[in-house]
Structure formats: C-alpha cells, structure tokens
matplotlib code that plots the C-alpha trace (Angstrom):
import matplotlib.pyplot as plt

x = [0.0, 1.2, 2.1, -0.7, 0.2, 0.1, -2.8, -5.1, -4.3, -6.0, -7.6, -9.1, -8.4, -9.9, -9.9, -9.6, -10.7, -8.6, -10.7, -13.6, -11.6, -10.6, -14.2, -15.6, -13.0, -13.7, -17.4, -16.5, -14.2, -17.0, -19.4, -16.8, -16.9, -14.4, -13.4, -10.3, -10.7, -8.8, -9.1, -9.0, -6.8, -6.5, -6.9, -5.0, -7.4, -10.4, -9.0, -8.4, -4.7, -3.5, -0.8, -2.5, -5.7, -3.9, -2.3, -5.5, -7.3, -4.6, -4.9, -8.6, -8.1, -7.8, -5.2, -4.8, -4.6, -5.8, -4.7, -5.7, -2.2, 1.2, 2.8, 0.3, 1.3, 5.0, 4.4, 2.9, 5.9, 8.3, 6.5, 7.3, 3.9, 4.5, 0.9, -0.3, -1.1, -3.0, -2.6, -5.1, -5.0, -2.1, -1.4, 1.4, 4.8, 4.2, 7.1, 5.9, 9.3, 9.5, 6.1, 7.1, 10.4, 8.4, 6.1, 3.0, 0.2, -0.8, -3.9, -4.4, -7.5, -6.0, -3.2, -1.0, -1.0, 0.2, 2.9, 4.1, 4.0, 6.0, 8.6, 8.8, 9.2, 12.2, 13.7, 12.8, 14.2, 11.1, 7.5, 4.8, 1.9, -1.2, -4.9, -6.9, -10.0, -13.2, -15.8, -19.0, -21.3, -19.8, -18.5, -15.3, -11.9, -11.8, -11.7, -15.0, -16.5, -15.4, -11.8, -11.6, -10.7, -7.8, -6.6, -6.6, -4.8, -2.1, -1.7, -1.4, 1.4, 3.3, 2.8, 4.3, 7.3, 7.7, 7.1, 3.8, 1.8, -2.0, -2.9, -6.4, -9.5, -11.7, -14.4, -16.4, -20.1, -22.2, -25.3, -24.2, -25.4, -28.9, -29.6, -32.0, -31.0, -31.1, -27.6, -26.1, -27.0, -26.3, -22.7, -22.2, -23.2, -20.9, -18.1, -18.5, -18.5, -15.3, -13.6, -14.5, -13.0, -9.8, -9.6, -10.1, -7.2, -5.1, -5.1, -5.5, -6.1, -5.8, -8.3, -11.6, -12.9, -15.9, -17.5, -17.1, -18.4, -22.0, -21.7, -19.6, -22.4, -25.5, -24.5, -22.8, -23.1, -20.7, -17.9, -16.0, -12.4, -12.0, -14.0, -12.7, -14.5, -13.5, -15.7, -17.0, -13.5, -13.9, -17.3, -19.5, -22.4, -22.0, -25.4, -28.8, -30.4, -27.9, -28.7, -27.2, -23.7, -25.1, -27.0, -23.7, -21.5, -19.8, -18.8, -17.7, -14.1, -13.7, -14.9, -14.1, -13.6, -12.7, -12.6, -14.4, -11.9, -14.2, -17.6, -19.4, -22.8, -24.3, -27.7, -30.6, -30.1, -26.4, -25.1, -22.8, -19.9, -19.3, -22.3, -24.4, -26.1, -27.2, -28.7, -29.5, -33.2, -32.6, -29.7, -27.6, -24.2, -22.0, -19.2, -16.3, -15.1, -11.5, -12.2, -13.1, -13.1, -9.3, -9.7, -12.3, -15.5, -17.7, -18.6, -22.0, -22.5, -23.3, -26.6, -27.1, -24.9, -25.2, -22.6, -22.8, -21.8, -22.8, -24.6, -27.0, -27.0, -26.9, -26.7, -23.8, -24.7, -23.5, -20.9, -18.2, -14.9, -11.5, -10.4, -13.5, -17.3, -19.8, -22.5, -25.4, -25.5, -28.4, -28.4, -26.5, -23.5, -20.9, -17.5, -14.3, -12.4, -15.5, -15.6, -17.5, -18.1, -18.8, -19.5, -18.8, -20.5, -23.5, -23.1, -23.4, -26.1, -23.6, -24.3, -22.8, -21.0, -24.3, -26.1, -23.7, -24.0, -27.8, -27.7, -25.3, -26.6, -23.5, -22.2, -20.4, -17.3, -16.7, -17.4, -14.6, -12.1, -12.0, -10.8, -7.5, -3.9, -4.2, -6.4, -4.2, -5.2, -5.1, -5.2, -7.1]
y = [0.0, 3.5, 5.4, 7.6, 11.3, 13.4, 15.4, 15.3, 17.5, 20.9, 21.2, 17.8, 14.1, 10.7, 8.8, 5.1, 2.9, -0.2, -2.1, -1.6, -3.4, -6.1, -6.6, -6.6, -9.1, -11.4, -11.3, -12.2, -15.0, -16.4, -16.2, -18.0, -21.1, -23.7, -21.5, -19.4, -15.6, -13.3, -9.7, -7.5, -4.5, -3.0, 0.7, 1.6, -0.5, 1.0, 4.4, 3.4, 2.7, -0.6, -1.6, -0.8, -2.4, -5.4, -6.0, -5.5, -8.0, -10.6, -9.9, -10.8, -14.1, -13.4, -15.8, -14.3, -10.8, -9.7, -6.8, -5.7, -4.6, -6.1, -3.0, -3.2, -6.9, -6.0, -3.2, -5.7, -7.9, -5.0, -4.3, -7.7, -9.4, -13.1, -14.5, -15.6, -12.6, -12.8, -10.0, -10.4, -7.6, -7.3, -6.0, -7.2, -6.0, -6.1, -7.0, -10.5, -12.0, -9.6, -10.9, -14.5, -13.9, -12.3, -15.3, -13.3, -15.4, -14.2, -14.6, -15.7, -15.3, -15.9, -17.6, -14.5, -14.2, -17.8, -17.2, -14.1, -16.0, -18.8, -16.4, -14.6, -17.9, -18.7, -15.3, -15.7, -19.2, -20.6, -21.7, -19.0, -19.6, -19.1, -18.7, -19.4, -17.2, -18.2, -15.7, -17.2, -14.3, -11.0, -10.3, -8.7, -10.5, -14.3, -16.8, -17.5, -20.9, -21.6, -20.7, -22.3, -25.9, -24.6, -22.4, -25.3, -27.6, -24.9, -24.4, -28.2, -28.4, -25.5, -27.1, -30.3, -28.3, -26.9, -23.3, -22.7, -24.2, -23.8, -22.9, -21.7, -21.5, -18.4, -16.2, -13.1, -12.4, -9.9, -9.7, -11.1, -7.9, -8.7, -11.9, -14.2, -12.9, -15.9, -15.2, -16.0, -19.7, -19.8, -18.5, -21.0, -23.8, -22.6, -22.3, -25.8, -27.0, -25.0, -26.6, -30.0, -29.1, -28.0, -31.3, -33.3, -31.4, -32.8, -29.6, -29.9, -26.4, -25.9, -23.1, -22.5, -19.0, -17.1, -15.2, -11.4, -9.5, -10.0, -13.7, -14.1, -12.6, -14.2, -17.0, -19.8, -22.1, -19.9, -20.1, -23.1, -23.1, -19.3, -16.1, -12.7, -9.9, -6.4, -3.4, -5.3, -5.6, -1.9, -2.3, -1.4, -3.3, -4.3, -3.1, -2.1, -5.3, -7.3, -5.4, -2.8, -3.3, -3.8, -6.9, -8.7, -7.3, -4.8, -1.3, 1.4, 2.2, 5.6, 9.0, 12.0, 15.1, 18.8, 22.1, 25.2, 27.6, 30.7, 31.6, 34.8, 36.4, 37.3, 39.0, 37.4, 36.9, 36.2, 34.0, 31.2, 29.6, 29.3, 30.1, 31.0, 27.6, 28.4, 31.7, 32.5, 32.9, 35.0, 36.5, 33.6, 32.2, 30.6, 28.1, 27.3, 23.7, 23.1, 19.9, 19.8, 17.6, 17.5, 15.6, 13.2, 15.2, 14.7, 17.9, 16.3, 16.7, 20.4, 21.2, 17.5, 15.8, 16.6, 17.1, 17.3, 20.8, 22.5, 19.3, 19.4, 17.8, 20.5, 20.3, 21.5, 25.0, 25.8, 24.3, 22.0, 23.6, 22.1, 22.7, 23.8, 23.9, 26.0, 25.1, 27.4, 27.1, 29.6, 31.1, 28.3, 29.5, 27.8, 29.3, 29.1, 25.9, 23.9, 20.3, 19.2, 15.5, 14.5, 10.9, 8.2, 5.2, 7.4, 7.2, 11.0, 11.5, 12.2, 11.0, 7.7, 6.7, 4.9, 8.2, 10.0, 7.2, 7.4, 11.2, 11.0, 8.0, 5.9, 3.2, 3.4, 1.9, 5.0, 7.4, 6.0, 5.0, 8.3, 10.2, 11.5, 11.6, 15.2, 14.0, 12.5, 9.1, 9.0, 5.5, 4.9]
z = [0.0, -0.8, 2.4, 3.6, 3.2, 6.4, 5.0, 2.0, -1.0, -0.5, -3.9, -4.9, -4.4, -4.7, -1.4, -1.9, 0.9, 0.7, 3.3, 0.9, -1.8, 0.6, 1.8, -1.8, -3.0, 0.0, -0.9, -4.5, -3.4, -1.3, -4.3, -6.5, -4.2, -5.5, -8.5, -8.3, -8.4, -10.8, -9.7, -12.8, -12.2, -15.7, -16.4, -13.2, -11.1, -12.8, -11.8, -8.1, -8.4, -9.8, -7.3, -4.0, -5.1, -6.5, -3.1, -1.3, -3.6, -3.0, 0.8, 0.5, -1.3, -5.0, -6.4, -10.0, -11.4, -14.8, -17.1, -20.5, -21.7, -21.2, -19.8, -16.9, -16.2, -16.3, -13.8, -11.5, -11.8, -11.4, -8.1, -6.9, -7.4, -8.2, -8.5, -11.9, -14.1, -17.4, -20.0, -22.8, -25.4, -27.7, -31.2, -33.6, -32.4, -28.6, -26.3, -25.9, -25.1, -22.1, -20.9, -21.3, -19.4, -16.6, -16.4, -17.6, -19.2, -22.6, -24.7, -28.3, -30.5, -33.9, -35.8, -36.1, -32.3, -31.9, -34.4, -32.5, -29.2, -30.7, -32.0, -28.7, -26.9, -29.0, -28.1, -24.4, -24.3, -22.6, -23.4, -23.4, -21.1, -23.3, -22.8, -26.0, -26.4, -28.1, -29.2, -27.8, -28.7, -27.7, -31.2, -29.9, -29.4, -29.6, -32.4, -34.3, -34.0, -37.6, -36.8, -33.3, -34.4, -36.5, -33.7, -31.3, -33.7, -34.3, -30.5, -30.0, -32.6, -30.9, -27.6, -28.9, -30.1, -26.6, -27.6, -25.8, -22.9, -23.3, -19.7, -20.2, -22.5, -22.0, -23.3, -22.3, -21.8, -23.7, -21.4, -18.0, -16.4, -17.5, -15.6, -17.4, -20.9, -23.3, -24.5, -21.1, -21.2, -25.0, -24.3, -21.5, -23.9, -26.7, -24.2, -23.1, -26.7, -27.4, -24.4, -25.9, -29.2, -27.5, -25.6, -28.8, -30.3, -27.4, -25.2, -21.5, -20.2, -16.4, -16.1, -18.0, -17.3, -18.5, -15.6, -15.2, -12.2, -13.1, -13.7, -10.6, -8.5, -10.1, -12.5, -10.6, -13.5, -15.4, -12.7, -14.2, -12.8, -12.3, -12.2, -13.4, -11.5, -12.5, -11.5, -8.4, -7.0, -6.4, -4.7, -7.6, -9.0, -12.6, -13.5, -12.0, -13.1, -11.1, -7.9, -5.6, -4.2, -0.7, -1.8, -2.4, 0.4, -1.9, -0.8, -3.3, -2.6, -4.2, -2.8, -5.0, -3.0, -3.7, -1.9, -3.0, -4.6, -4.6, -3.2, -4.2, -4.3, -7.6, -8.6, -10.4, -14.1, -13.9, -16.7, -15.4, -17.2, -20.9, -23.2, -20.1, -20.2, -16.7, -15.5, -11.9, -11.1, -7.9, -5.9, -5.0, -4.1, -6.6, -5.6, -7.9, -7.7, -9.1, -11.1, -14.8, -17.8, -17.8, -14.6, -15.9, -15.0, -18.0, -19.9, -20.2, -16.4, -17.3, -15.5, -14.8, -12.2, -8.5, -5.8, -2.0, -0.7, 2.5, 3.6, 0.6, -2.9, -5.6, -9.3, -11.3, -12.7, -16.2, -18.5, -17.0, -18.0, -18.4, -14.8, -12.9, -12.6, -10.7, -8.2, -7.3, -3.5, -2.9, 0.5, 2.2, 4.3, 2.0, 2.4, 0.4, 1.3, 2.2, 1.2, -2.0, -2.5, -6.1, -5.4, -2.9, -1.2, -0.3, 3.5, 4.0, 1.4, -1.3, -4.9, -5.8, -9.0, -10.0, -9.5, -11.8, -14.3, -14.4, -14.7, -17.6, -19.5, -19.0, -16.6, -13.2, -14.9, -16.9, -14.0, -11.8, -14.6, -16.3, -13.2, -14.4, -13.1, -12.0, -9.2, -6.4, -4.9, -1.1, 0.3, 3.5]

ax = plt.figure().add_subplot(projection="3d")
ax.plot(x, y, z, "-o")
ax.set_aspect("equal")
plt.show()
C-alpha cells in the first residue's frame, strides 16, 4: 500500500478505501466457491490505483490478477507481485518476449497471435503460457466458431514443439449484467463446446474462465475453474439489473472530494460559465469547484450531475470547464475551502457513481475509470 500522506491535498483528491476493496474481494471469493478468483486491475485498477488495489485484492483471497495490456502486467511484476497474471489484449509487435520472461500469461485469439507468441518464446528461451480465447457471442476478441478448431490444432502443434503451454481457455459475456437474458445460457453452452474441441485437439487447459463481475455474482453455472470480476473488485455493482452493491457485500471504494476555490454572491439573471447555459433565477451564491473535464469530470455533467456541498445535494450549474465547474448554493452559508463530495458510497447523502452514471446515461465503470492523473489518490 502506498504510504498515507500526512494530510489530503487541498484542492481535490480521490480517497480510496482499501478495506472496501478487501471486503468486496472477500465477498466475490465467497461467491466463487471452489473456483479461483482473478481480480482484474486493468486501467490503473479502474481508476483506483493498480498496485495498492492489487495487493488489497490478494490480501482478501484473490489468487490471480488480470490486465488488458502487457505493460500493466509488467508493472505488477516490477512491483514484486508473483501470482499468476493474465494480459489479454495485444497487437502485432508487442514486447511478448519480455512478458514471457516475466512469467506473464498471454492470450491468443488468432493464428497470427500464436505465431508471434512462438517467435517470442524462442527469443525468451522458454515456453509461453497461453490462454486461447473463443468468441461465444460478444462479437469482440476471440476466435470465431469456424476458426476455433484450427486455432486449437495450431496451438497443440506449438505445444508439442515446446514453444507454448496452453494454460487456459476463456471467453467473455455480452449480457451477463442482464440476468436471465437468453444469450447468457447460450454462451455458456458454446463455451462448453469450445472446451470439448480444445480437448479433442489434445489440449489440457488448467483453467476455464468465462465469468465477469455480473456472472460471478449471479450465475454460478458460469464459474467453471476461475472467475474474473472487474468493477465489483472496487465495490461497484456491474449493473442495475444485477442489484445494488449492498446486496452482495460490496462497498464502493472511491470517494471523489474537492474544496471550493471561490464563493461569491451574484444577482438574479447572472449567466454562469461558458455560453451561459445556466442563469441564476434570484440573488444567490456561486461556488467554484476546481475539477473539470481534464480531470475526468464529463462535460455532459453540465446542468445535470449533482454534488454534495454544505450538507445538501446541488446540481452543477452551467458548463463544466477544463479545470473547474460551478455550483449554485443559494443562500446556504458555504465558504471558500468547504468540502465538496462529487460521489462516494452514499453514506453521507452524497451522490454515488451509480447516480452519476444514471444522470449522464453511462455506466459506473466510466465514472470512476475516467478520473485522471491530476487527481491524487489518497489510500485509506
């Protein structure tokens, strides 16, 4: 865990409650039952900080870590983390030999990826640990059903040559956050068929994995040998149809805080921020909050999203700017330097990331992940 600073930054910061990560991961591990748990820490731990959250997840019982990109996996290794790590998204020309040398598991969805992995294995002087991905219905990465047998045969030949070891077979859901959607069971069935094809090709994968956060929580039949929760590691529900975080023992780990940089009284009819998309209806107080779209506050939050200031939830007033936005605080006795909570777990009446997502027509994943590097993370 990063050392806790003696005091929080004065302008704005994201407080990350590591006990919330631990508690959420422990709840996910319990849901997984006999299956192993891979905590997905890509995108800097969904904006929460990859290394502190990875260590908290391992403390709570996760036994694998997952990243999208190889550089993320290598950063975990450089930090001394030795548990199995899967990195799954690569383009031609990646530093695969470095990943193989660092004992990072890598994914292949097509023949060119197997060829690159075999070449990298020769360079590294050791076999690549590979997870073959089948597209069971998401229509994204993964081999098609038509290409899957050929991919398995090619992988078996490379395994016989000692260049790769097929460690896993995996796929990803399209609608797991909509429990009961017919595609869920269809994908589980296709996945089982794909595993059978791999075995007929002579492959013996150690781990079959399909379940994301939603399937980990509500689809035990999809757990197989390992689950891969992502957003729920950070205490967030993967979707409103799945249920609220509290229903599963999850607690949101991030609270985004700022301090007012200016408070002033203005008359009725005052235009606020660019293009005067908000105009005061009476004499009122305006509070300037030093966070903007350069920090990950969506410009679409203009006149839409709410924050907690002066003990009350108030809507952002006017256009969100690059570095700041304004809140109309009415007659409340808000002063310069007072705390503003943009979102958090909701304990104090503040909006949650889910509230922001609903207001902006997006998902909580985007709300937390887009908070930028100008916002310091403070680990509690």
